[in-house]
C-alpha positions as CSV (number, residue, x, y, z in Angstrom):
1,X,0.9,50.7,13.2
2,X,2.1,54.1,15.7
3,X,5.1,51.2,17.0
4,X,5.8,51.0,13.7
5,X,6.3,55.1,12.6
6,X,8.0,55.4,16.0
7,X,10.3,52.4,15.1
8,X,10.7,54.1,11.3
9,X,11.5,57.3,13.1
10,X,13.8,56.6,15.9
11,X,15.8,53.0,14.3
12,X,19.8,54.8,13.7
13,X,20.4,51.5,11.4
14,X,17.1,51.6,8.8
15,X,15.1,54.8,9.6
16,X,15.7,58.9,10.2
17,X,17.7,57.4,13.5
18,X,15.7,60.2,15.5
19,X,16.3,61.0,19.4
20,X,13.6,59.2,21.9
21,X,13.5,62.9,23.4
22,X,12.4,64.0,19.7
23,X,9.8,61.5,19.9
24,X,6.1,63.7,21.9
25,X,4.8,60.4,23.6
26,X,2.1,60.8,24.5
27,X,0.8,60.9,21.3
28,X,2.3,57.3,20.2
29,X,0.2,56.3,23.3
30,X,-3.1,57.5,22.3
31,X,-2.6,56.5,19.3
32,X,-1.6,53.3,20.1
33,X,-4.8,53.5,22.1
34,X,-6.9,54.4,20.5
35,X,-5.9,52.1,17.5
36,X,-6.2,49.2,19.5
37,X,-9.6,49.3,20.7
38,X,-10.5,49.8,16.8
39,X,-8.5,46.3,16.6
40,X,-6.6,48.0,13.3
41,X,-3.4,46.4,13.1
42,X,-1.0,46.4,10.6
43,X,1.9,43.7,9.1
44,X,3.9,45.7,6.6
45,X,6.8,45.2,5.4
46,X,9.6,48.1,4.1
47,X,11.7,46.9,1.4
48,X,13.9,49.4,0.5
49,X,12.0,50.2,-2.9
50,X,10.8,52.9,-1.2
51,X,11.7,55.8,0.8
52,X,11.1,55.1,5.0
53,X,9.0,58.7,3.8
54,X,7.0,56.9,1.7
55,X,6.7,53.8,3.9
56,X,5.2,56.1,7.0
57,X,3.1,57.8,4.5
58,X,1.7,54.4,3.6
59,X,0.9,53.6,7.1
60,X,-0.9,56.9,8.1
61,X,-2.8,56.9,5.2
62,X,-3.7,53.2,6.5
63,X,-4.4,55.0,9.6
64,X,-6.0,57.7,8.6
65,X,-3.9,60.3,10.3
66,X,-0.4,62.7,10.4
67,X,3.2,63.3,11.9
68,X,4.5,66.6,12.4
69,X,7.2,68.7,14.4
70,X,4.5,70.3,16.4
71,X,5.7,74.0,16.5
72,X,6.1,74.7,20.0
73,X,7.3,71.3,21.7
74,X,9.9,70.6,18.8
75,X,8.6,67.0,18.8
76,X,7.1,64.2,16.5
77,X,3.6,64.1,17.0
78,X,1.6,61.6,15.7
79,X,-2.9,62.8,15.2
80,X,-5.4,60.2,14.5
81,X,-7.6,61.9,12.1
82,X,-11.3,60.6,13.9
83,X,-14.4,62.4,14.5
84,X,-14.1,63.0,18.5
85,X,-14.3,67.1,18.5
86,X,-16.7,69.4,19.4
87,X,-17.5,71.7,16.5
88,X,-18.8,74.5,19.2
89,X,-15.4,74.1,20.3
90,X,-13.8,74.8,16.9
């Protein structure tokens, strides 16, 4: 799913055409590794009846994640929403 989202962001023919330098590699790699460990794979077809934004939103819903442009780095960032935090540190 992380690879699907990245392709949607960077593909210059049918995607958003973002540059690879606009992607937070570490967040996408971490998400891809977690999804692999969870054995959560996706195979989805995009039809032009939906926008790329809607397609990405569908993928995010499947993997319970958020995609955003980080305010500090200004990079597309993928964050999985998981119970992986310490409540005392919030």
